[in-house]
N, C-alpha and C positions, 0 to 999 in steps of 0.2 A: 536253573542249570545253564552253564555256559560251555560252549565248545570253541576250541581255537585250533587253527592249523599250526602245529609245532614244527613242521618241516616236510620235505619231500623225501620219501624213502627210496624211490626208484622211478626212473623214467624210461621211455622207449620200449615198453612192453606191448606186444601186439594182441589186442583183444583179451586182456586178462579176465579170467572167469572164477576159478576156484583158488582159495588161499588157505593154507593150513600151517600152523606153527609146529616146530620140532622142539624137543626138550632143551636143545642148545640155544634156543631163541631165534634161530634162523627160521625162514619161512619158505615153503614151496608154493609156486604159483603156476597155474595152468594157462596156456594160450589156446583159446578156443579153435582157431583156424589152422594153426601150424601143427598142433598136436604135441608141442614141446612143453616140458616142465622146466621152470627156472627156479633157481635157489637165490634167495636174497639174504645176505649176511653183511653186516657193517656197511650198508648202503651200496653194496656191490652185487651185480646181477650176473649169474653164470648159468649156463645150460647144464642140466643133469641127466637129460634123456628125452626120448620121444616115445609116445604111446602109439603102438602099431594099430592100423585099421581104422583110424579116425577119418570120418567122412563129414566135413563141415558143411553147414548150410546157413540160412539166415539166422537160425537160432540153435542149430545143432553143432556138434564138434566135440572137442575135449572140454568137459564141463567141470564137475565138482571133484574135489580131492579131500581125503581125510587121512590122518596119521593114526596108526594102530595105538590104542591107549596104553599098551604095554611096550611100546617102542622105548629103547632099542632091544629089549629082550625078545620081542617079536618084531623083526626089522622090516615092517611092511607099511606101505601106503596103499590106499584104495582110490581108484579113479572111475569116473562115470563118463562114458563117451558114446557118441553116435557113430554107427556104421551105416552102410547102405541098406541094411536089413532090419536093424533094431537099435535100441540103446542097451548098453552093457555096463557091467561093473567088473573091473579087473583088480586083482591084488598084485602088487609089484614089490620086489625086494629093493630096499633103499639102504645101501651101505657104501661107505667111502665116497659119499656125494655123487653116487651114480645109481640110476634105476636099471633094474634087470629083471628077468624071469617073469614076464607078464603072463598071468594066469586068469582067465575069465572065470568068475565065481557065480555070475548071474547074467543071463541074456533074456531076450524075448520081451523087453520093455518096449512098448509101441514107439515108433519113430516117425517123424515128419519134418518138413522144413521148419516148422514152429511147434510150440507146445511140447517140448522135450523134458521139462523139469530139469533135474541134474544136480541138485545139491545133496551133499553127503555130510552127515554129522553123527559122531559117536555120542550115545547117551551115557548118563551116569551109570546105567545098568550094564555097560560094556557092549551093547549091541549097536549095529550100524543102522541109522535111520536115513531113508532115501526119499527125496521128493521127486515125483514123476508128473508128467503131463498127460493129457488125454490123447496126444498124437493126432489131434484134429478129428478124432472120432468120438463125439460126445458120449455115446453109450458106454464107452470103456470105463468112465468114471463110476458108473453104478453097477458094472458087471463084476461080480465077485471073483470071476475067473480070469480077469484081465489085470495086468500090472500097471495099466495106464490110469491116470487120474487118482493116484493113491499116495499115501505115505507108507513106504515099506519099512519093516523092522526085521533085520536079518542078522545071522551070525557071520563071523568072519570067513566062513566057508560058503556063504551065499544061501544058507538054509533058513527056513522059517524060524524065527526066534521063539523060544518057549513062551506060551501065554498069548500068542497072537490070536485074534478072532478066528474061530474055525480052523485053527492050525494052518492058516493061509500065510503067504509072505507079507501081506499088508497089515497095517496097524489102523489106518483110517481110510475112508473112501469119499467119493463125491467131490473131488478136487478138479479144477480145470487145468492149472499149471503151477505147481509148487516149485519155487526157486529159492525160497528162504526157509531155513530151519535153525532154531536156536533153543537152548535149554536155559531156563531160569530156575535153578535148583533142579527139582525133578520134573518140572512142568515144561512140556514141549510147546513151542510156538511156531507158526508157519505163516509165511507171506505168500499170497496167491494173486496171480494176474486175473483180473476180471476181463469180460469181453468188451463191452462198450461203455459200461456205466460205473461199476464199482470194483475197485481193488480191495483186498481184504487182509487183515491180520487175524488169524485164528488161534485159539487155545485148543490144543489137540488132546483128545482122550481116546483110549483104546476102543475100537469098534464103532466110533461115531461116524455119522454121515453128514458131510458138509454141503450137500445140496446140489452141486452142479450135475446136470445142466438145468434142473428145475429152478435153482436159486442162484442169484448173483447179488451179493451184499445181504443186508438184513432183510429177510423175507418172511420170517415167522411161519415157516411151514412145519407141519407136524412131522416128527421123526427126524428132523434135520437141524443141525446146529448152526446158529448165526455167528458171524464174526464178532470179535470184541472191538474192532475198529474198522472203518471203511473210508475210502478216498475216491474221488473222481479220478479216472484213469489218467487225465492230463496232469494231475498233481502227484502221482506216484509211479505206477507201472513198476512195482517193486521186484527186486531180485534178492540179494543177500540180506540177512538180518544177523544181529549179534545181541547178546545180553550183557549189560554192565550197569552197576549202580542203580538197580531197580528199574531199569528202562530197557525196552527193546529198541535198538537202533536199526532203521530200515533204509536201505539205499534205493533211491528212485531213478529209474532210467529216463522215461519221458518227463517225469517230474523234475529231474535234475536237482534234487535236494536230498538231504539226509533227515529223516524223521526220527524223533525221539518220543516214544510212547511209554508213559509210566504204567507199570504192571505189578501185580502181586498175586501169586497163587492162581494164575489163569484169568484174573480179572483186570480190566483197565481201571486205573485209579485216578486218572486225570486226562486232560486234553493233550493230544499229540502236538508237538512243536517242531517246526521246520527250521533247518539250518542250511546255509551255503546255497540258497536257491539261485540257480543259474550261474554260480561262480566258476564251476569246474566242468560243466556239461553233464553228460550222462554218468550216473553213478551205479556201479554193478554190485560190488561186494564190500561188506564191512565185517571185520573180525576184531575181537578183543585180543590185544597183544599181551604177552607175558608181563609187561610192565604196567598194565592197566589202561594204557592208551588204546585208541582205535586205529586200525589201519583201514583206509578207505580207497578203493580202486575206482578210477574212471573207466568209461567204456565208450570213448569217442571214435575208436578205430573199428567199431563193429559194423560199419556200413550204414548206420542210422544217425550218426552224430556229426558234429562239425569238429574236425581234427584241429587241435591246437599244438603249438610247438612243444615237444616233449611228451606228447601223448603216446600211449596211455601211461598214466602215472599212478603211484601209490602214495597217498598222503598220510601223515601221522597226525592224529587228532587227540588233543587232551581234553579231559572233562573236569569241570570245576563247578562248585555250587555258588 
């Protein structure tokens, strides 16, 4: 496999975090600290609105974004954001290139300066999957009544999706800080920040326990599911992931590289391969674009990187064999 930078889609975005495409092939991007949502179309960046109530921190703020799978019939986008009290998900109307009518559909997700999760992804079943963090309270991940340290599966009204374990809002538990979600067919994959030793890529199944805080990386503990791949935290510190051409692509923050992991039906089928190591600094989000390329965002303005001229930027990456 070969990856190549085909061009720069946008520059000058402040701490880009979430990225979602619309049917017209334009994209919406969230800015973590400003609370603003930007639209990118034809390499032009415009502001389309601001999410109210965003309280940014070292890892909190305006995070994930997802477009309703029935858009524009249901003209909604969904955002995940931190307030002074919790993390929340809101549904907003997006029409005429403007956001309006912000309505909270789910609140009470644990919040802290770090470990806020934040990724949103609609599944092929039409339900919204949500990666959360433990909010720096490790017991949250194993507490069935906490929304922290989980992958949630909810309706577009913020209710528990049918078939969830115990009719709870969550789909899986035992996570430390999930910031990457992607589907390969019907299989959900999740990237997770480790503490000091191992970052993880997990294949997610309903009701499964992924071990935190008892497990970090492959631990072979009874009743807990091991990751399908793991990395030293210096080599990854993963945030966003995307699926394309039989691979999970995983953006690394501290690792400052894009990983490609071959997978099939929830199994890893080969060794992970790293691309662009150190070339662009911290990498936050990767998404599969409508034309089959990857859009890859840097995260050098997030307070932990070395800012370069034009940061933060979105790169267009092409894939070839």
